[in-house]
VONUPA-10764 format. One record per residue (C-alpha): residue in one letter; x, y, z; residue number from 0. Coordinates in Angstrom, 1 decimal. Layout:
// VONUPA-10764
 residuo      X      Y      Z num
       A      X      Y      Z NUM
...
This chain:
// VONUPA-10764
 residuo      X      Y      Z num
       M  -15.0   61.3  197.0   0
       N  -18.0   62.2  199.1   1
       V  -20.3   59.7  200.7   2
       S  -23.3   60.5  198.5   3
       S  -21.2   59.9  195.3   4
       Y  -20.0   56.6  196.7   5
       K  -23.5   55.4  197.6   6
       Y  -24.7   56.3  194.1   7
       R  -22.0   54.2  192.4   8
       Y  -22.6   51.3  194.8   9
       K  -26.3   51.3  193.9  10
       I  -25.6   51.3  190.2  11
       R  -23.2   48.3  190.5  12
       R  -25.7   46.4  192.6  13
       L  -28.4   47.1  190.1  14
       I  -26.3   45.7  187.3  15
       V  -25.4   42.6  189.2  16
       L  -29.1   42.0  190.0  17
       M  -30.1   42.5  186.4  18
       N  -27.4   40.0  185.2  19
       I  -28.6   37.5  187.8  20
       S  -32.2   37.9  186.8  21
       F  -31.4   37.6  183.1  22
       I  -29.4   34.4  183.6  23
       T  -32.1   33.0  185.9  24
       A  -34.8   33.8  183.3  25
       L  -32.8   32.0  180.6  26
       L  -32.4   29.0  182.8  27
       F  -36.1   28.7  183.6  28
       A  -36.9   29.4  180.0  29
       Q  -35.0   26.3  178.8  30
       Q  -37.3   23.9  176.9  31
       V  -37.0   20.6  175.1  32
       E  -36.0   21.0  171.5  33
       E  -36.6   18.3  168.9  34
       R  -34.6   17.7  165.7  35
       R  -35.6   15.1  163.2  36
       F  -33.2   13.1  161.0  37
       S  -33.5   10.5  158.2  38
       K  -31.1    7.8  157.0  39
       E  -31.4    5.7  153.8  40
       Y  -30.3    2.1  153.0  41
       V  -30.5    0.3  149.7  42
       I  -30.9   -3.5  149.4  43
       L  -30.5   -5.0  145.9  44
       Y  -32.0   -8.3  144.6  45
       K  -31.0  -10.9  142.0  46
       I  -33.2  -11.5  139.0  47
       E  -36.7  -12.7  140.0  48
       K  -35.5  -13.2  143.6  49
       S  -37.3  -11.9  146.7  50
       N  -35.0  -13.2  149.4  51
       I  -32.0  -11.1  150.6  52
       D  -28.6  -12.3  149.3  53
       T  -25.9  -10.9  151.5  54
       T  -23.2  -11.7  148.9  55
       F  -25.0   -9.5  146.2  56
       Y  -23.4   -6.1  145.8  57
       D  -23.2   -4.2  149.2  58
       N  -26.2   -5.9  150.8  59
       K  -24.2   -7.3  153.7  60
       A  -22.7   -3.9  154.6  61
       E  -26.1   -2.1  154.2  62
       L  -27.9   -4.7  156.4  63
       H  -25.3   -4.3  159.1  64
       R  -25.6   -0.6  159.0  65
       L  -29.4   -0.7  159.2  66
       D  -29.4   -3.2  162.0  67
       S  -26.7   -1.3  164.0  68
       D  -28.6    2.1  163.6  69
       I  -31.9    0.5  164.8  70
       K  -30.2   -1.0  167.8  71
       K  -28.4    2.2  168.7  72
       I  -31.5    4.3  168.4  73
       L  -33.6    1.9  170.4  74
       S  -31.0    1.9  173.2  75
       L  -30.8    5.8  173.6  76
       K  -33.1    7.5  176.1  77
       D  -33.5   10.8  174.3  78
       V  -33.9    9.4  170.8  79
       S  -37.1    7.9  169.4  80
       L  -37.6    5.9  166.2  81
       D  -40.5    7.6  164.4  82
       S  -40.9    5.4  161.3  83
       L  -39.3    3.0  158.9  84
       V  -40.4    3.2  155.3  85
       V  -39.7    0.5  152.8  86
       I  -40.1    1.2  149.1  87
       S  -39.7   -2.0  147.1  88
       S  -39.6   -2.4  143.4  89
       A  -39.0   -4.6  140.4  90
       S  -37.3   -3.9  137.0  91
       P  -39.6   -2.4  134.3  92
       D  -39.8   -5.4  132.0  93
       G  -42.1   -8.4  131.9  94
       D  -45.6   -8.9  133.3  95
       S  -46.5   -5.8  135.4  96
       L  -48.9   -7.8  137.7  97
       Y  -46.1  -10.3  138.4  98
       N  -43.6   -7.5  139.1  99
       F  -46.0   -5.8  141.6 100
       R  -46.3   -9.1  143.5 101
       L  -42.5   -9.6  143.4 102
       S  -42.0   -6.1  144.8 103
       E  -44.4   -7.0  147.6 104
       R  -42.4  -10.0  148.5 105
       R  -39.2   -8.0  148.5 106
       G  -40.7   -5.6  151.0 107
       Q  -41.7   -8.5  153.1 108
       S  -38.1   -9.7  153.2 109
       I  -37.0   -6.5  154.8 110
       D  -39.8   -6.8  157.3 111
       R  -38.6  -10.3  158.2 112
       F  -35.0   -9.2  158.6 113
       I  -35.9   -6.3  160.9 114
       S  -38.2   -8.5  163.0 115
       T  -35.7  -11.3  163.3 116
       Q  -32.8   -9.0  164.4 117
       N  -34.9   -6.8  166.7 118
       P  -37.8   -8.8  168.3 119
       D  -38.9   -5.7  170.3 120
       F  -39.2   -3.6  167.2 121
       D  -42.7   -1.9  166.9 122
       K  -44.0   -3.1  163.6 123
       N  -46.7   -0.4  163.7 124
       I  -44.1    2.2  162.7 125
       L  -43.0    0.1  159.7 126
       F  -44.6    1.1  156.4 127
       K  -44.2   -1.0  153.2 128
       F  -44.8    0.6  149.8 129
       P  -44.5   -1.9  147.0 130
       V  -44.4    0.1  143.8 131
       G  -44.1   -2.7  141.2 132
       E  -42.1   -1.4  138.2 133
       N  -40.4    1.7  139.4 134
       W  -40.5    3.9  136.3 135
       E  -39.9    7.0  138.5 136
       A  -36.6    5.7  139.6 137
       F  -35.8    4.7  136.0 138
       R  -36.4    8.2  134.9 139
       D  -34.0    9.6  137.6 140
       I  -31.4    7.2  136.3 141
       A  -31.9    8.5  132.8 142
       L  -31.7   12.1  133.9 143
       T  -28.3   11.5  135.6 144
       D  -26.6    9.2  133.1 145
       V  -25.6   11.5  130.2 146
       Q  -23.8    8.6  128.5 147
       M  -27.1    6.6  128.1 148
       P  -28.0    6.1  124.4 149
       M  -31.4    7.4  123.4 150
       R  -31.6    9.1  126.7 151
       N  -34.0   11.9  125.7 152
       E  -36.3    9.5  123.9 153
       L  -36.5    7.2  126.9 154
       I  -37.4   10.1  129.2 155
       E  -40.2   11.2  126.8 156
       I  -41.5    7.6  126.7 157
       I  -41.5    7.4  130.5 158
       D  -43.3   10.7  130.8 159
       N  -45.9    9.7  128.1 160
       G  -49.1    9.3  130.1 161
       S  -51.1    8.0  127.2 162
       M  -48.8    4.8  126.8 163
       T  -49.5    1.7  128.7 164
       V  -46.8    0.0  130.8 165
       A  -46.9   -2.9  128.3 166
       A  -46.3   -0.5  125.4 167
       K  -43.3    1.2  127.2 168
       E  -41.8   -2.2  127.9 169
       K  -42.2   -3.2  124.2 170
       W  -40.5    0.0  123.1 171
       L  -37.6   -0.5  125.5 172
       R  -37.0   -4.1  124.3 173
       N  -37.3   -3.1  120.6 174
       N  -34.5   -0.6  121.0 175
       R  -31.7   -3.1  121.5 176
       T  -28.8   -0.7  122.0 177
       L  -30.6    1.1  124.8 178
       Y  -32.0   -2.2  126.3 179
       R  -28.5   -3.8  126.4 180
       Y  -27.0   -0.6  128.0 181
       V  -29.7   -0.5  130.7 182
       M  -29.4   -4.3  131.4 183
       R  -25.6   -3.9  131.8 184
       N  -25.4   -0.8  133.8 185
       H  -28.7    0.0  135.7 186
       I  -31.3   -2.8  135.8 187
       H  -30.0   -4.1  139.1 188
       K  -30.7   -0.8  140.7 189
       L  -34.4   -1.2  140.0 190
       R  -34.7   -4.6  141.7 191
       S  -34.4   -3.0  145.1 192
       A  -35.8   -2.1  148.5 193
       Y  -35.1    1.5  149.7 194
       V  -35.3    1.8  153.5 195
       H  -35.8    5.2  155.0 196
       L  -35.2    5.4  158.8 197
       N  -36.7    8.5  160.5 198
       Y  -35.9    9.4  164.1 199
       T  -36.1   12.3  166.5 200
       C  -33.5   13.6  168.9 201
       R  -34.6   15.5  172.0 202
       Y  -32.4   17.9  174.1 203
       M  -32.5   20.9  176.4 204
       A  -32.0   24.2  174.6 205
       F  -32.7   28.0  174.9 206
       P  -35.8   29.2  173.2 207
       S  -35.5   30.1  169.5 208
       L  -34.9   33.8  168.8 209
       S  -36.1   33.5  165.2 210
       E  -39.0   35.8  165.8 211
       G  -36.5   38.7  166.3 212
       G  -34.5   37.7  163.3 213
       L  -31.6   36.6  165.5 214
       A  -31.7   32.9  164.7 215
       V  -33.0   30.6  162.0 216
       D  -35.0   27.4  162.3 217
       M  -33.2   24.1  162.5 218
       D  -32.8   22.1  159.4 219
       R  -35.5   19.5  158.8 220
       P  -35.1   16.4  156.6 221
       Q  -36.6   16.7  153.2 222
       H  -39.9   15.0  152.5 223
       I  -39.5   11.4  151.4 224
       Y  -41.1   11.0  147.9 225
       V  -43.1    7.7  147.8 226
       P  -43.9    6.9  144.1 227
       Q  -47.5    5.8  143.7 228
       P  -47.7    2.3  142.2 229
       E  -49.3    2.3  138.8 230
       T  -52.3    0.0  138.9 231
       P  -51.3   -3.2  137.1 232
       E  -53.2   -4.0  134.0 233
       R  -55.4   -7.0  134.9 234
       K  -55.4   -8.9  131.6 235
       F  -55.7  -12.6  131.2 236
       S  -52.5  -14.6  131.2 237
       L  -51.5  -18.1  131.8 238
       P  -49.8  -18.9  135.1 239
       P  -46.3  -20.4  135.0 240
       F  -46.4  -23.9  133.7 241
       G  -44.1  -26.8  132.8 242
       I  -44.1  -29.3  129.9 243
       K  -42.9  -32.7  131.0 244
       T  -42.3  -36.3  130.1 245
       N  -41.8  -39.3  132.3 246
       T  -38.5  -40.9  131.3 247
       L  -39.5  -44.3  132.9 248
       Y  -42.4  -44.6  130.4 249
       D  -40.1  -43.4  127.6 250
       V  -37.6  -46.1  128.3 251
       A  -40.5  -48.6  128.2 252
       L  -41.5  -47.4  124.8 253
       V  -44.6  -45.6  126.0 254
       P  -44.5  -42.0  124.7 255
       N  -46.1  -39.6  127.1 256
       I  -46.5  -35.9  127.7 257
       G  -47.8  -33.8  130.6 258
       V  -48.4  -30.2  131.6 259
       E  -48.2  -28.7  135.1 260
       F  -49.6  -25.3  136.1 261
       F  -48.2  -23.5  139.2 262
       F  -50.4  -21.3  141.4 263
       N  -49.8  -19.0  144.5 264
       R  -46.3  -20.3  145.3 265
       R  -47.5  -23.5  146.9 266
       W  -50.0  -25.3  144.6 267
       S  -49.7  -27.0  141.2 268
       V  -52.1  -29.1  139.0 269
       S  -50.8  -31.5  136.4 270
       A  -52.4  -33.6  133.6 271
       N  -50.4  -36.4  131.9 272
       W  -51.3  -38.6  128.9 273
       M  -49.5  -41.7  127.5 274
       Y  -50.1  -43.6  124.3 275
       A  -48.4  -46.6  122.7 276
       W  -49.6  -48.9  120.0 277
       W  -47.0  -51.4  119.0 278
       E  -48.1  -54.7  117.5 279
       S  -47.0  -57.5  115.2 280
       D  -49.4  -60.3  114.2 281
       K  -46.6  -62.2  112.5 282
       R  -44.7  -62.6  115.7 283
       S  -47.8  -62.4  118.0 284
       W  -46.4  -59.5  119.8 285
       Y  -48.5  -56.7  121.4 286
       W  -47.6  -53.7  123.4 287
       R  -50.5  -51.3  123.6 288
       V  -51.3  -48.9  126.3 289
       Y  -53.0  -45.5  126.7 290
       G  -54.4  -43.5  129.6 291
       G  -54.0  -40.5  131.7 292
       E  -53.6  -39.0  135.1 293
       L  -54.7  -35.9  137.0 294
       E  -52.7  -34.7  140.1 295
       G  -52.9  -31.8  142.5 296
       R  -49.7  -31.0  144.4 297
       W  -48.8  -29.0  147.6 298
       W  -45.3  -27.7  147.7 299
       F  -44.2  -27.5  151.4 300
       G  -40.8  -25.8  151.2 301
       K  -40.2  -22.6  153.1 302
       N  -41.1  -20.5  150.0 303
       G  -43.3  -23.1  148.3 304
       Y  -41.9  -24.1  145.0 305
       G  -39.9  -20.9  145.0 306
       D  -38.5  -19.0  142.1 307
       N  -37.1  -22.2  140.4 308
       F  -40.3  -24.4  140.8 309
       T  -38.3  -27.0  142.8 310
       G  -38.5  -28.6  146.2 311
       H  -40.6  -31.2  148.1 312
       H  -44.2  -31.8  147.3 313
       L  -47.2  -34.0  148.3 314
       G  -50.0  -34.9  145.9 315
       L  -53.3  -36.5  145.3 316
       Y  -53.8  -38.2  142.0 317
       A  -56.4  -40.1  139.9 318
       Q  -55.7  -42.5  137.0 319
       A  -57.5  -44.1  134.1 320
       G  -56.2  -46.4  131.4 321
       T  -56.3  -49.6  129.2 322
       F  -53.6  -51.9  128.0 323
       D  -52.8  -55.1  126.1 324
       F  -49.5  -56.9  126.7 325
       E  -48.5  -60.2  125.0 326
       A  -45.1  -61.4  123.7 327
       G  -45.8  -64.7  122.0 328
       G  -47.3  -66.4  125.0 329
       R  -50.1  -65.8  127.4 330
       G  -51.5  -62.3  127.0 331
       Q  -53.1  -59.9  129.5 332
       M  -55.6  -57.3  128.4 333
       V  -57.7  -54.6  130.0 334
       D  -60.0  -53.5  127.3 335
       K  -62.3  -51.4  129.4 336
       W  -61.3  -48.3  131.3 337
       S  -59.7  -49.1  134.6 338
       F  -59.4  -46.5  137.4 339
       G  -57.2  -45.8  140.4 340
       G  -55.8  -43.1  142.6 341
       G  -53.6  -42.4  145.6 342
       V  -51.2  -40.2  147.5 343
       S  -47.8  -39.2  146.1 344
       Y  -44.6  -37.7  147.4 345
       G  -41.8  -36.3  145.3 346
       Y  -38.9  -33.9  145.0 347
       S  -38.0  -31.6  142.0 348
       L  -34.5  -30.4  141.5 349
       P  -33.1  -27.9  139.0 350
       L  -30.8  -29.1  136.1 351
       T  -30.6  -25.8  134.2 352
       K  -32.3  -22.4  134.4 353
       R  -35.5  -23.7  132.7 354
       L  -35.1  -27.5  133.0 355
       N  -35.9  -29.6  136.2 356
       M  -35.9  -33.2  137.1 357
       D  -38.9  -34.4  139.1 358
       F  -38.9  -37.7  141.1 359
       S  -42.2  -39.0  142.5 360
       I  -43.8  -42.2  143.8 361
       G  -47.4  -42.9  144.6 362
       L  -49.2  -45.4  146.8 363
       G  -52.9  -46.0  146.3 364
       Y  -55.6  -48.3  144.9 365
       F  -56.2  -49.7  141.4 366
       R  -59.1  -51.8  140.1 367
       A  -59.4  -53.5  136.7 368
       D  -60.9  -56.5  134.9 369
       F  -58.0  -58.6  133.4 370
       K  -58.6  -60.8  130.4 371
       E  -56.2  -63.6  129.8 372
       Y  -55.8  -65.1  126.3 373
       L  -53.5  -67.4  124.3 374
       P  -52.5  -67.1  120.6 375
       I  -53.6  -70.4  119.1 376
       G  -53.8  -71.2  115.3 377
       G  -53.7  -67.6  114.4 378
       H  -56.4  -66.7  116.8 379
       Y  -56.5  -65.2  120.3 380
       V  -58.4  -67.6  122.5 381
       W  -59.9  -66.1  125.7 382
       Q  -59.1  -68.1  128.8 383
       Q  -60.5  -66.2  131.8 384
       T  -61.5  -62.8  133.2 385
       T  -60.3  -61.8  136.7 386
       R  -61.2  -58.7  138.6 387
       R  -58.3  -57.5  140.6 388
       N  -58.1  -54.9  143.3 389
       W  -54.5  -53.6  144.0 390
       I  -53.4  -51.6  147.0 391
       G  -49.7  -50.5  146.8 392
       P  -47.4  -48.6  144.5 393
       T  -49.5  -47.3  141.5 394
       K  -47.3  -44.5  140.3 395
       A  -43.6  -43.9  139.6 396
       E  -42.1  -40.9  137.9 397
       V  -38.7  -39.6  136.9 398
       S  -39.7  -36.6  134.7 399
       L  -38.0  -33.9  132.8 400
       V  -39.8  -30.7  133.2 401
       W  -39.3  -27.7  130.9 402
       I  -40.5  -24.5  132.7 403
       I  -42.4  -21.9  130.6 404
       G  -43.4  -18.6  132.0 405
       G  -42.6  -17.2  135.5 406
       N  -40.6  -14.3  134.0 407
       K  -37.2  -14.0  135.7 408
       R  -36.3  -10.7  137.4 409
């Protein structure tokens, strides 16, 4: 081997080494931060007409644990960022649509409270709540996947019928009893739900993509999350939930009475009560006559107001008016002109059955009346005296049975 040939091979080898070093160095300097986005989903189910989370219902406990663990893990990692948390809450497609929309709002708020309680440092600006009311889109997906569902094709056509109102679709569903019972037994609980979508980004160092040269493909991206648009509830007139009630203390005293109480905005109610008794016997000189009424406004101060069962503690303001005539063979007392009073009440209502409650209440206040005293003498009632009385103290006592009407259960 001559010297020139050796020098030539040496130069070639050195050039190759330098090219490899340059290539590796270029790649190292060309490293950049790659981002990859991921999404996870969690499902929380609710009992009928409930908006609070019940951890004993279906898989709620496990789902909440998984959601809380994932949030804590993501927040603790340096190269992972939590992008958004989307809550899509819904109610079952039956009953009043406006009530269902408000119920779906409260279900979304329950997820918000859970996350905030478990993670005080959570940025609520990245939490987005979408209450959709009656989730007919999810109902349609269920019908598409359940080939055993009776009248499946007809149901899909009804859901897709844009000319039918929500009320008409609900009526059609209820009228088809076989389908309705099947849905209630197998699927209705899936629609009383809150779907939670957790979106986060992972960042790491990587070589630049070679997709432009056809040598690599783009990384997978999570699919777009479909958020169904809530159908605008039909704003038609409807009575708020109310109860029909009777005070059993008056009933025992042979004073028939009836009342009605309307419930508003989870914390307020207004009631009107009326009593009327007209028992008399001139032969025995026995009179038991009373009639009058009462108006009362109440504020329910439980954590959720009167809640889903219209029960709990309440404070009230009331006004009363009435007349009476009591006499049992001796001196009689009569108030023949309207007397008035009012005061402050406190009470508690507890459930007996799904639609029947027992309400206990007592009131302290002021009452004013002109009392006329008389004696039955020789077949006549002889006036004795008239006394104006002002009373401060207990003016109301109530142990009432309340039958709840309205407030459709979900």
